[in-house]
C-alpha positions, 0 to 999 in steps of 0.5 A: 175342369180346365184342360190343355190338349197338346196335339202330337204334331206339337213336337212329334214332327221334331224329335221329342227326345232332343233336349231343345224339344223337351225344353219347349214342351216343358215350358208349354206344360209349366205355363199352363200348370201355373194357369190351373190347367191339366195337360193331356198329350195325344197320340202316344204309342210308345213307353219312351214317349210316355216317360218323356212326357211324364218327366216334363209334367204332363198329367194325362196321355191318350193313344194306342199306348193306353189302349186301342180305340173302342166302339161307343157301346164298349166304352159306356158299359 
């Protein structure tokens, strides 16, 4: 699977909810969707951020919103 991993620093240094930031993110996501890559954004901690990313076409998220980090033994069971 081809995957584009978007780091939280891409836009969280700016305000993700500002329209300019959303346009930049939407452009990055759509360009990579056209190339057949799935998009995952990491560092998501709040529902509002998840909703914003979902609205611009981000496929997957990682972060405390989904669940806290687990030891390897718990993940593999």
